[in-house]
CHARMM-style PDB file with segment names, atoms N, HN, CA, C and O in Angstrom:
ATOM      1  N   MET     1      81.621 109.192  79.943  1.00  0.00      PROA
ATOM      2  CA  MET     1      82.288 107.939  80.284  1.00  0.00      PROA
ATOM      3  C   MET     1      83.748 108.200  80.660  1.00  0.00      PROA
ATOM      4  O   MET     1      84.457 108.924  79.962  1.00  0.00      PROA
ATOM      5  N   ALA     2      84.175 107.619  81.742  1.00  0.00      PROA
ATOM      6  HN  ALA     2      83.599 107.032  82.310  1.00  0.00      PROA
ATOM      7  CA  ALA     2      85.543 107.818  82.224  1.00  0.00      PROA
ATOM      8  C   ALA     2      86.540 107.068  81.338  1.00  0.00      PROA
ATOM      9  O   ALA     2      86.285 105.954  80.882  1.00  0.00      PROA
ATOM     10  N   LYS     3      87.664 107.708  81.115  1.00  0.00      PROA
ATOM     11  HN  LYS     3      87.872 108.613  81.485  1.00  0.00      PROA
ATOM     12  CA  LYS     3      88.722 107.082  80.316  1.00  0.00      PROA
ATOM     13  C   LYS     3      89.442 106.045  81.170  1.00  0.00      PROA
ATOM     14  O   LYS     3      89.645 106.235  82.369  1.00  0.00      PROA
ATOM     15  N   THR     4      89.816 104.961  80.536  1.00  0.00      PROA
ATOM     16  HN  THR     4      89.651 104.806  79.562  1.00  0.00      PROA
ATOM     17  CA  THR     4      90.622 103.952  81.229  1.00  0.00      PROA
ATOM     18  C   THR     4      91.952 103.799  80.499  1.00  0.00      PROA
ATOM     19  O   THR     4      92.076 104.115  79.316  1.00  0.00      PROA
ATOM     20  N   TYR     5      92.921 103.315  81.224  1.00  0.00      PROA
ATOM     21  HN  TYR     5      92.820 103.059  82.185  1.00  0.00      PROA
ATOM     22  CA  TYR     5      94.269 103.129  80.710  1.00  0.00      PROA
ATOM     23  C   TYR     5      94.684 101.688  80.945  1.00  0.00      PROA
ATOM     24  O   TYR     5      94.207 101.037  81.875  1.00  0.00      PROA
ATOM     25  N   LYS     6      95.563 101.204  80.110  1.00  0.00      PROA
ATOM     26  HN  LYS     6      95.950 101.733  79.355  1.00  0.00      PROA
ATOM     27  CA  LYS     6      96.014  99.816  80.182  1.00  0.00      PROA
ATOM     28  C   LYS     6      97.490  99.784  80.573  1.00  0.00      PROA
ATOM     29  O   LYS     6      98.314 100.503  80.008  1.00  0.00      PROA
ATOM     30  N   ILE     7      97.802  98.940  81.545  1.00  0.00      PROA
ATOM     31  HN  ILE     7      97.132  98.356  82.004  1.00  0.00      PROA
ATOM     32  CA  ILE     7      99.190  98.731  81.955  1.00  0.00      PROA
ATOM     33  C   ILE     7      99.674  97.432  81.330  1.00  0.00      PROA
ATOM     34  O   ILE     7      99.031  96.389  81.451  1.00  0.00      PROA
ATOM     35  N   THR     8     100.807  97.511  80.667  1.00  0.00      PROA
ATOM     36  HN  THR     8     101.329  98.358  80.569  1.00  0.00      PROA
ATOM     37  CA  THR     8     101.465  96.302  80.190  1.00  0.00      PROA
ATOM     38  C   THR     8     102.863  96.291  80.801  1.00  0.00      PROA
ATOM     39  O   THR     8     103.466  97.340  81.025  1.00  0.00      PROA
ATOM     40  N   GLN     9     103.353  95.113  81.059  1.00  0.00      PROA
ATOM     41  HN  GLN     9     102.863  94.261  80.876  1.00  0.00      PROA
ATOM     42  CA  GLN     9     104.669  94.967  81.666  1.00  0.00      PROA
ATOM     43  C   GLN     9     105.419  93.857  80.950  1.00  0.00      PROA
ATOM     44  O   GLN     9     104.888  92.771  80.719  1.00  0.00      PROA
ATOM     45  N   GLU    10     106.649  94.149  80.609  1.00  0.00      PROA
ATOM     46  HN  GLU    10     107.081  95.031  80.797  1.00  0.00      PROA
ATOM     47  CA  GLU    10     107.535  93.121  80.062  1.00  0.00      PROA
ATOM     48  C   GLU    10     108.153  92.422  81.276  1.00  0.00      PROA
ATOM     49  O   GLU    10     109.281  92.709  81.676  1.00  0.00      PROA
ATOM     50  N   HSD    11     107.380  91.501  81.843  1.00  0.00      PROA
ATOM     51  HN  HSD    11     106.463  91.268  81.518  1.00  0.00      PROA
ATOM     52  CA  HSD    11     107.717  90.887  83.127  1.00  0.00      PROA
ATOM     53  C   HSD    11     109.106  90.244  83.140  1.00  0.00      PROA
ATOM     54  O   HSD    11     109.810  90.292  84.149  1.00  0.00      PROA
ATOM     55  N   GLU    12     109.492  89.644  82.016  1.00  0.00      PROA
ATOM     56  HN  GLU    12     108.921  89.605  81.196  1.00  0.00      PROA
ATOM     57  CA  GLU    12     110.792  88.972  81.958  1.00  0.00      PROA
ATOM     58  C   GLU    12     111.949  89.961  82.102  1.00  0.00      PROA
ATOM     59  O   GLU    12     113.044  89.566  82.503  1.00  0.00      PROA
ATOM     60  N   LYS    13     111.725  91.247  81.780  1.00  0.00      PROA
ATOM     61  HN  LYS    13     110.836  91.567  81.454  1.00  0.00      PROA
ATOM     62  CA  LYS    13     112.778  92.266  81.907  1.00  0.00      PROA
ATOM     63  C   LYS    13     112.888  92.811  83.323  1.00  0.00      PROA
ATOM     64  O   LYS    13     113.901  93.421  83.668  1.00  0.00      PROA
ATOM     65  N   CYS    14     111.862  92.605  84.155  1.00  0.00      PROA
ATOM     66  HN  CYS    14     111.040  92.110  83.876  1.00  0.00      PROA
ATOM     67  CA  CYS    14     111.852  93.146  85.515  1.00  0.00      PROA
ATOM     68  C   CYS    14     113.030  92.606  86.315  1.00  0.00      PROA
ATOM     69  O   CYS    14     113.311  91.408  86.289  1.00  0.00      PROA
ATOM     70  N   VAL    15     113.722  93.507  87.033  1.00  0.00      PROA
ATOM     71  HN  VAL    15     113.493  94.480  87.054  1.00  0.00      PROA
ATOM     72  CA  VAL    15     114.864  93.106  87.851  1.00  0.00      PROA
ATOM     73  C   VAL    15     114.511  93.046  89.343  1.00  0.00      PROA
ATOM     74  O   VAL    15     115.365  92.738  90.174  1.00  0.00      PROA
ATOM     75  N   GLY    16     113.257  93.339  89.673  1.00  0.00      PROA
ATOM     76  HN  GLY    16     112.564  93.589  88.998  1.00  0.00      PROA
ATOM     77  CA  GLY    16     112.802  93.235  91.061  1.00  0.00      PROA
ATOM     78  C   GLY    16     113.356  94.289  92.000  1.00  0.00      PROA
ATOM     79  O   GLY    16     113.492  94.036  93.197  1.00  0.00      PROA
ATOM     80  N   CYS    17     113.680  95.469  91.481  1.00  0.00      PROA
ATOM     81  HN  CYS    17     113.570  95.675  90.509  1.00  0.00      PROA
ATOM     82  CA  CYS    17     114.284  96.506  92.317  1.00  0.00      PROA
ATOM     83  C   CYS    17     113.283  97.145  93.282  1.00  0.00      PROA
ATOM     84  O   CYS    17     113.678  97.673  94.321  1.00  0.00      PROA
ATOM     85  N   GLY    18     111.998  97.099  92.948  1.00  0.00      PROA
ATOM     86  HN  GLY    18     111.678  96.670  92.103  1.00  0.00      PROA
ATOM     87  CA  GLY    18     110.976  97.646  93.829  1.00  0.00      PROA
ATOM     88  C   GLY    18     110.699  99.133  93.679  1.00  0.00      PROA
ATOM     89  O   GLY    18     109.931  99.694  94.461  1.00  0.00      PROA
ATOM     90  N   ALA    19     111.304  99.781  92.701  1.00  0.00      PROA
ATOM     91  HN  ALA    19     111.928  99.325  92.066  1.00  0.00      PROA
ATOM     92  CA  ALA    19     111.079 101.218  92.506  1.00  0.00      PROA
ATOM     93  C   ALA    19     109.600 101.517  92.266  1.00  0.00      PROA
ATOM     94  O   ALA    19     109.062 102.470  92.831  1.00  0.00      PROA
ATOM     95  N   CYS    20     108.948 100.721  91.444  1.00  0.00      PROA
ATOM     96  HN  CYS    20     109.385  99.947  90.986  1.00  0.00      PROA
ATOM     97  CA  CYS    20     107.524 100.939  91.147  1.00  0.00      PROA
ATOM     98  C   CYS    20     106.662 100.775  92.399  1.00  0.00      PROA
ATOM     99  O   CYS    20     105.699 101.512  92.605  1.00  0.00      PROA
ATOM    100  N   ILE    21     107.022  99.808  93.219  1.00  0.00      PROA
ATOM    101  HN  ILE    21     107.805  99.209  93.052  1.00  0.00      PROA
ATOM    102  CA  ILE    21     106.280  99.541  94.455  1.00  0.00      PROA
ATOM    103  C   ILE    21     106.399 100.720  95.409  1.00  0.00      PROA
ATOM    104  O   ILE    21     105.448 101.046  96.120  1.00  0.00      PROA
ATOM    105  N   SER    22     107.559 101.356  95.428  1.00  0.00      PROA
ATOM    106  HN  SER    22     108.332 101.091  94.851  1.00  0.00      PROA
ATOM    107  CA  SER    22     107.777 102.473  96.349  1.00  0.00      PROA
ATOM    108  C   SER    22     106.999 103.725  95.960  1.00  0.00      PROA
ATOM    109  O   SER    22     106.758 104.586  96.806  1.00  0.00      PROA
ATOM    110  N   VAL    23     106.602 103.839  94.691  1.00  0.00      PROA
ATOM    111  HN  VAL    23     106.798 103.139  94.004  1.00  0.00      PROA
ATOM    112  CA  VAL    23     105.884 105.051  94.267  1.00  0.00      PROA
ATOM    113  C   VAL    23     104.404 104.828  93.967  1.00  0.00      PROA
ATOM    114  O   VAL    23     103.667 105.798  93.788  1.00  0.00      PROA
ATOM    115  N   CYS    24     103.952 103.576  93.907  1.00  0.00      PROA
ATOM    116  HN  CYS    24     104.551 102.789  94.052  1.00  0.00      PROA
ATOM    117  CA  CYS    24     102.552 103.327  93.546  1.00  0.00      PROA
ATOM    118  C   CYS    24     102.019 102.071  94.221  1.00  0.00      PROA
ATOM    119  O   CYS    24     102.621 101.001  94.129  1.00  0.00      PROA
ATOM    120  N   ASP    25     100.881 102.212  94.904  1.00  0.00      PROA
ATOM    121  HN  ASP    25     100.392 103.082  94.979  1.00  0.00      PROA
ATOM    122  CA  ASP    25     100.316 101.070  95.636  1.00  0.00      PROA
ATOM    123  C   ASP    25      99.623 100.045  94.746  1.00  0.00      PROA
ATOM    124  O   ASP    25      99.105  99.048  95.247  1.00  0.00      PROA
ATOM    125  N   ASN    26      99.604 100.275  93.427  1.00  0.00      PROA
ATOM    126  HN  ASN    26     100.025 101.085  93.020  1.00  0.00      PROA
ATOM    127  CA  ASN    26      99.054  99.278  92.509  1.00  0.00      PROA
ATOM    128  C   ASN    26     100.079  98.182  92.205  1.00  0.00      PROA
ATOM    129  O   ASN    26      99.747  97.183  91.566  1.00  0.00      PROA
ATOM    130  N   TRP    27     101.309  98.365  92.656  1.00  0.00      PROA
ATOM    131  HN  TRP    27     101.578  99.176  93.175  1.00  0.00      PROA
ATOM    132  CA  TRP    27     102.392  97.426  92.348  1.00  0.00      PROA
ATOM    133  C   TRP    27     102.785  96.631  93.581  1.00  0.00      PROA
ATOM    134  O   TRP    27     102.910  97.182  94.675  1.00  0.00      PROA
ATOM    135  N   VAL    28     102.979  95.333  93.395  1.00  0.00      PROA
ATOM    136  HN  VAL    28     102.878  94.886  92.506  1.00  0.00      PROA
ATOM    137  CA  VAL    28     103.372  94.424  94.479  1.00  0.00      PROA
ATOM    138  C   VAL    28     104.485  93.505  93.982  1.00  0.00      PROA
ATOM    139  O   VAL    28     104.687  93.345  92.778  1.00  0.00      PROA
ATOM    140  N   MET    29     105.192  92.913  94.920  1.00  0.00      PROA
ATOM    141  HN  MET    29     105.028  93.042  95.898  1.00  0.00      PROA
ATOM    142  CA  MET    29     106.250  91.962  94.572  1.00  0.00      PROA
ATOM    143  C   MET    29     105.628  90.574  94.454  1.00  0.00      PROA
ATOM    144  O   MET    29     104.940  90.116  95.367  1.00  0.00      PROA
ATOM    145  N   GLY    30     105.868  89.919  93.347  1.00  0.00      PROA
ATOM    146  HN  GLY    30     106.427  90.292  92.606  1.00  0.00      PROA
ATOM    147  CA  GLY    30     105.351  88.575  93.131  1.00  0.00      PROA
ATOM    148  C   GLY    30     106.227  87.526  93.805  1.00  0.00      PROA
ATOM    149  O   GLY    30     107.313  87.833  94.297  1.00  0.00      PROA
ATOM    150  N   ASN    31     105.756  86.311  93.825  1.00  0.00      PROA
ATOM    151  HN  ASN    31     104.874  86.061  93.426  1.00  0.00      PROA
ATOM    152  CA  ASN    31     106.505  85.195  94.427  1.00  0.00      PROA
ATOM    153  C   ASN    31     107.820  84.914  93.705  1.00  0.00      PROA
ATOM    154  O   ASN    31     108.718  84.274  94.253  1.00  0.00      PROA
ATOM    155  N   ASP    32     107.919  85.400  92.471  1.00  0.00      PROA
ATOM    156  HN  ASP    32     107.189  85.920  92.026  1.00  0.00      PROA
ATOM    157  CA  ASP    32     109.138  85.179  91.686  1.00  0.00      PROA
ATOM    158  C   ASP    32     110.185  86.268  91.900  1.00  0.00      PROA
ATOM    159  O   ASP    32     111.217  86.278  91.229  1.00  0.00      PROA
ATOM    160  N   GLY    33     109.922  87.190  92.837  1.00  0.00      PROA
ATOM    161  HN  GLY    33     109.084  87.181  93.383  1.00  0.00      PROA
ATOM    162  CA  GLY    33     110.873  88.264  93.110  1.00  0.00      PROA
ATOM    163  C   GLY    33     110.820  89.410  92.127  1.00  0.00      PROA
ATOM    164  O   GLY    33     111.705  90.265  92.108  1.00  0.00      PROA
ATOM    165  N   LYS    34     109.770  89.429  91.299  1.00  0.00      PROA
ATOM    166  HN  LYS    34     109.051  88.735  91.314  1.00  0.00      PROA
ATOM    167  CA  LYS    34     109.583  90.498  90.326  1.00  0.00      PROA
ATOM    168  C   LYS    34     108.269  91.210  90.626  1.00  0.00      PROA
ATOM    169  O   LYS    34     107.307  90.600  91.092  1.00  0.00      PROA
ATOM    170  N   ALA    35     108.248  92.511  90.349  1.00  0.00      PROA
ATOM    171  HN  ALA    35     109.029  93.006  89.970  1.00  0.00      PROA
ATOM    172  CA  ALA    35     107.053  93.305  90.603  1.00  0.00      PROA
ATOM    173  C   ALA    35     105.972  92.994  89.577  1.00  0.00      PROA
ATOM    174  O   ALA    35     106.250  92.559  88.460  1.00  0.00      PROA
ATOM    175  N   LYS    36     104.729  93.233  89.992  1.00  0.00      PROA
ATOM    176  HN  LYS    36     104.504  93.587  90.900  1.00  0.00      PROA
ATOM    177  CA  LYS    36     103.608  93.067  89.067  1.00  0.00      PROA
ATOM    178  C   LYS    36     102.481  93.999  89.498  1.00  0.00      PROA
ATOM    179  O   LYS    36     102.370  94.340  90.676  1.00  0.00      PROA
ATOM    180  N   PRO    37     101.644  94.412  88.543  1.00  0.00      PROA
ATOM    181  CA  PRO    37     100.531  95.278  88.904  1.00  0.00      PROA
ATOM    182  C   PRO    37      99.379  94.470  89.491  1.00  0.00      PROA
ATOM    183  O   PRO    37      99.116  93.348  89.059  1.00  0.00      PROA
ATOM    184  N   LYS    38      98.695  95.046  90.475  1.00  0.00      PROA
ATOM    185  HN  LYS    38      98.909  95.958  90.826  1.00  0.00      PROA
ATOM    186  CA  LYS    38      97.485  94.415  91.014  1.00  0.00      PROA
ATOM    187  C   LYS    38      96.379  94.486  89.973  1.00  0.00      PROA
ATOM    188  O   LYS    38      95.631  93.527  89.783  1.00  0.00      PROA
ATOM    189  N   LYS    39      96.279  95.630  89.300  1.00  0.00      PROA
ATOM    190  HN  LYS    39      96.886  96.409  89.455  1.00  0.00      PROA
ATOM    191  CA  LYS    39      95.272  95.847  88.256  1.00  0.00      PROA
ATOM    192  C   LYS    39      95.978  96.285  86.990  1.00  0.00      PROA
ATOM    193  O   LYS    39      96.937  97.053  87.048  1.00  0.00      PROA
ATOM    194  N   THR    40      95.513  95.803  85.841  1.00  0.00      PROA
ATOM    195  HN  THR    40      94.733  95.178  85.794  1.00  0.00      PROA
ATOM    196  CA  THR    40      96.111  96.213  84.573  1.00  0.00      PROA
ATOM    197  C   THR    40      95.256  97.222  83.816  1.00  0.00      PROA
ATOM    198  O   THR    40      95.719  97.822  82.846  1.00  0.00      PROA
ATOM    199  N   THR    41      94.021  97.412  84.246  1.00  0.00      PROA
ATOM    200  HN  THR    41      93.645  96.924  85.034  1.00  0.00      PROA
ATOM    201  CA  THR    41      93.169  98.452  83.686  1.00  0.00      PROA
ATOM    202  C   THR    41      92.900  99.455  84.794  1.00  0.00      PROA
ATOM    203  O   THR    41      92.363  99.106  85.845  1.00  0.00      PROA
ATOM    204  N   ILE    42      93.276 100.700  84.550  1.00  0.00      PROA
ATOM    205  HN  ILE    42      93.712 100.983  83.696  1.00  0.00      PROA
ATOM    206  CA  ILE    42      93.178 101.722  85.591  1.00  0.00      PROA
ATOM    207  C   ILE    42      92.386 102.932  85.107  1.00  0.00      PROA
ATOM    208  O   ILE    42      92.183 103.122  83.908  1.00  0.00      PROA
ATOM    209  N   SER    43      91.944 103.742  86.058  1.00  0.00      PROA
ATOM    210  HN  SER    43      92.109 103.589  87.033  1.00  0.00      PROA
ATOM    211  CA  SER    43      91.166 104.940  85.766  1.00  0.00      PROA
ATOM    212  C   SER    43      92.059 106.183  85.795  1.00  0.00      PROA
ATOM    213  O   SER    43      93.243 106.106  86.123  1.00  0.00      PROA
ATOM    214  N   ASP    44      91.471 107.321  85.446  1.00  0.00      PROA
ATOM    215  HN  ASP    44      90.509 107.383  85.179  1.00  0.00      PROA
ATOM    216  CA  ASP    44      92.186 108.601  85.519  1.00  0.00      PROA
ATOM    217  C   ASP    44      92.759 108.823  86.914  1.00  0.00      PROA
ATOM    218  O   ASP    44      93.877 109.316  87.066  1.00  0.00      PROA
ATOM    219  N   LYS    45      91.989 108.458  87.923  1.00  0.00      PROA
ATOM    220  HN  LYS    45      91.081 108.058  87.800  1.00  0.00      PROA
ATOM    221  CA  LYS    45      92.398 108.661  89.320  1.00  0.00      PROA
ATOM    222  C   LYS    45      93.672 107.878  89.653  1.00  0.00      PROA
ATOM    223  O   LYS    45      94.476 108.316  90.475  1.00  0.00      PROA
ATOM    224  N   GLU    46      93.848 106.745  89.025  1.00  0.00      PROA
ATOM    225  HN  GLU    46      93.195 106.389  88.357  1.00  0.00      PROA
ATOM    226  CA  GLU    46      95.004 105.877  89.292  1.00  0.00      PROA
ATOM    227  C   GLU    46      96.174 106.125  88.336  1.00  0.00      PROA
ATOM    228  O   GLU    46      97.235 105.515  88.476  1.00  0.00      PROA
ATOM    229  N   LEU    47      95.979 107.009  87.379  1.00  0.00      PROA
ATOM    230  HN  LEU    47      95.117 107.504  87.265  1.00  0.00      PROA
ATOM    231  CA  LEU    47      96.980 107.202  86.328  1.00  0.00      PROA
ATOM    232  C   LEU    47      98.296 107.749  86.848  1.00  0.00      PROA
ATOM    233  O   LEU    47      99.352 107.229  86.487  1.00  0.00      PROA
ATOM    234  N   LYS    48      98.271 108.789  87.691  1.00  0.00      PROA
ATOM    235  HN  LYS    48      97.413 109.211  87.984  1.00  0.00      PROA
ATOM    236  CA  LYS    48      99.503 109.457  88.091  1.00  0.00      PROA
ATOM    237  C   LYS    48     100.502 108.507  88.748  1.00  0.00      PROA
ATOM    238  O   LYS    48     101.663 108.464  88.342  1.00  0.00      PROA
ATOM    239  N   CYS    49     100.077 107.752  89.746  1.00  0.00      PROA
ATOM    240  HN  CYS    49      99.134 107.787  90.076  1.00  0.00      PROA
ATOM    241  CA  CYS    49     101.069 106.909  90.432  1.00  0.00      PROA
ATOM    242  C   CYS    49     101.579 105.799  89.510  1.00  0.00      PROA
ATOM    243  O   CYS    49     102.737 105.395  89.622  1.00  0.00      PROA
ATOM    244  N   ASN    50     100.743 105.306  88.610  1.00  0.00      PROA
ATOM    245  HN  ASN    50      99.803 105.635  88.519  1.00  0.00      PROA
ATOM    246  CA  ASN    50     101.206 104.281  87.677  1.00  0.00      PROA
ATOM    247  C   ASN    50     102.164 104.856  86.637  1.00  0.00      PROA
ATOM    248  O   ASN    50     103.089 104.168  86.203  1.00  0.00      PROA
ATOM    249  N   LYS    51     101.953 106.109  86.233  1.00  0.00      PROA
ATOM    250  HN  LYS    51     101.202 106.668  86.585  1.00  0.00      PROA
ATOM    251  CA  LYS    51     102.912 106.782  85.347  1.00  0.00      PROA
ATOM    252  C   LYS    51     104.229 107.008  86.100  1.00  0.00      PROA
ATOM    253  O   LYS    51     105.309 106.913  85.517  1.00  0.00      PROA
ATOM    254  N   ASP    52     104.127 107.310  87.408  1.00  0.00      PROA
ATOM    255  HN  ASP    52     103.250 107.388  87.881  1.00  0.00      PROA
ATOM    256  CA  ASP    52     105.333 107.449  88.225  1.00  0.00      PROA
ATOM    257  C   ASP    52     106.077 106.114  88.293  1.00  0.00      PROA
ATOM    258  O   ASP    52     107.306 106.078  88.230  1.00  0.00      PROA
ATOM    259  N   ALA    53     105.329 105.023  88.421  1.00  0.00      PROA
ATOM    260  HN  ALA    53     104.331 105.052  88.472  1.00  0.00      PROA
ATOM    261  CA  ALA    53     105.937 103.689  88.435  1.00  0.00      PROA
ATOM    262  C   ALA    53     106.644 103.426  87.105  1.00  0.00      PROA
ATOM    263  O   ALA    53     107.758 102.904  87.076  1.00  0.00      PROA
ATOM    264  N   GLU    54     105.986 103.793  86.013  1.00  0.00      PROA
ATOM    265  HN  GLU    54     105.080 104.217  86.037  1.00  0.00      PROA
ATOM    266  CA  GLU    54     106.574 103.618  84.681  1.00  0.00      PROA
ATOM    267  C   GLU    54     107.894 104.387  84.567  1.00  0.00      PROA
ATOM    268  O   GLU    54     108.889 103.846  84.084  1.00  0.00      PROA
ATOM    269  N   SER    55     107.901 105.638  85.009  1.00  0.00      PROA
ATOM    270  HN  SER    55     107.093 106.077  85.402  1.00  0.00      PROA
ATOM    271  CA  SER    55     109.119 106.447  84.865  1.00  0.00      PROA
ATOM    272  C   SER    55     110.210 106.060  85.866  1.00  0.00      PROA
ATOM    273  O   SER    55     111.384 106.348  85.633  1.00  0.00      PROA
ATOM    274  N   SER    56     109.845 105.415  86.969  1.00  0.00      PROA
ATOM    275  HN  SER    56     108.892 105.181  87.159  1.00  0.00      PROA
ATOM    276  CA  SER    56     110.842 105.023  87.962  1.00  0.00      PROA
ATOM    277  C   SER    56     111.552 103.711  87.618  1.00  0.00      PROA
ATOM    278  O   SER    56     112.587 103.391  88.202  1.00  0.00      PROA
ATOM    279  N   CYS    57     111.001 102.964  86.680  1.00  0.00      PROA
ATOM    280  HN  CYS    57     110.160 103.224  86.206  1.00  0.00      PROA
ATOM    281  CA  CYS    57     111.549 101.658  86.352  1.00  0.00      PROA
ATOM    282  C   CYS    57     112.890 101.782  85.632  1.00  0.00      PROA
ATOM    283  O   CYS    57     112.958 102.370  84.553  1.00  0.00      PROA
ATOM    284  N   PRO    58     113.963 101.232  86.223  1.00  0.00      PROA
ATOM    285  CA  PRO    58     115.285 101.387  85.598  1.00  0.00      PROA
ATOM    286  C   PRO    58     115.479 100.590  84.318  1.00  0.00      PROA
ATOM    287  O   PRO    58     116.398 100.874  83.550  1.00  0.00      PROA
ATOM    288  N   VAL    59     114.625  99.593  84.074  1.00  0.00      PROA
ATOM    289  HN  VAL    59     113.878  99.363  84.698  1.00  0.00      PROA
ATOM    290  CA  VAL    59     114.747  98.795  82.850  1.00  0.00      PROA
ATOM    291  C   VAL    59     113.613  99.058  81.860  1.00  0.00      PROA
ATOM    292  O   VAL    59     113.496  98.372  80.845  1.00  0.00      PROA
ATOM    293  N   SER    60     112.781 100.054  82.161  1.00  0.00      PROA
ATOM    294  HN  SER    60     112.876 100.612  82.985  1.00  0.00      PROA
ATOM    295  CA  SER    60     111.696 100.500  81.275  1.00  0.00      PROA
ATOM    296  C   SER    60     110.791  99.348  80.823  1.00  0.00      PROA
ATOM    297  O   SER    60     110.466  99.233  79.641  1.00  0.00      PROA
ATOM    298  N   CYS    61     110.388  98.497  81.776  1.00  0.00      PROA
ATOM    299  HN  CYS    61     110.653  98.590  82.736  1.00  0.00      PROA
ATOM    300  CA  CYS    61     109.539  97.368  81.401  1.00  0.00      PROA
ATOM    301  C   CYS    61     108.049  97.626  81.684  1.00  0.00      PROA
ATOM    302  O   CYS    61     107.211  96.764  81.420  1.00  0.00      PROA
ATOM    303  N   ILE    62     107.719  98.813  82.223  1.00  0.00      PROA
ATOM    304  HN  ILE    62     108.399  99.514  82.438  1.00  0.00      PROA
ATOM    305  CA  ILE    62     106.322  99.160  82.511  1.00  0.00      PROA
ATOM    306  C   ILE    62     105.850 100.167  81.468  1.00  0.00      PROA
ATOM    307  O   ILE    62     106.539 101.141  81.164  1.00  0.00      PROA
ATOM    308  N   HSD    63     104.653  99.910  80.926  1.00  0.00      PROA
ATOM    309  HN  HSD    63     104.093  99.119  81.173  1.00  0.00      PROA
ATOM    310  CA  HSD    63     104.088 100.798  79.911  1.00  0.00      PROA
ATOM    311  C   HSD    63     102.640 101.094  80.270  1.00  0.00      PROA
ATOM    312  O   HSD    63     101.847 100.177  80.482  1.00  0.00      PROA
ATOM    313  N   VAL    64     102.299 102.372  80.337  1.00  0.00      PROA
ATOM    314  HN  VAL    64     102.944 103.117  80.165  1.00  0.00      PROA
ATOM    315  CA  VAL    64     100.937 102.801  80.640  1.00  0.00      PROA
ATOM    316  C   VAL    64     100.410 103.565  79.437  1.00  0.00      PROA
ATOM    317  O   VAL    64     100.953 104.604  79.062  1.00  0.00      PROA
ATOM    318  N   ASN    65      99.352 103.044  78.839  1.00  0.00      PROA
ATOM    319  HN  ASN    65      98.911 102.200  79.144  1.00  0.00      PROA
ATOM    320  CA  ASN    65      98.767 103.672  77.632  1.00  0.00      PROA
ATOM    321  C   ASN    65      97.267 103.844  77.825  1.00  0.00      PROA
ATOM    322  OT1 ASN    65      96.584 104.350  76.935  1.00  0.00      PROA
TER     323      ASN     65
END
């Protein structure tokens, strides 16, 4: 069975800089000017870019576990 990972985001902390969007196609800009994930449950194949999104966030509001 393939391992899955969960993305959580402290959306209220997001500053809308777009860093996560620039490194991972799972992230989009919402109507409120803040980024959000398209999917919150991801596979091993999707892990790297979402971890890159997590590390690129200047306010550390993205968590991948």
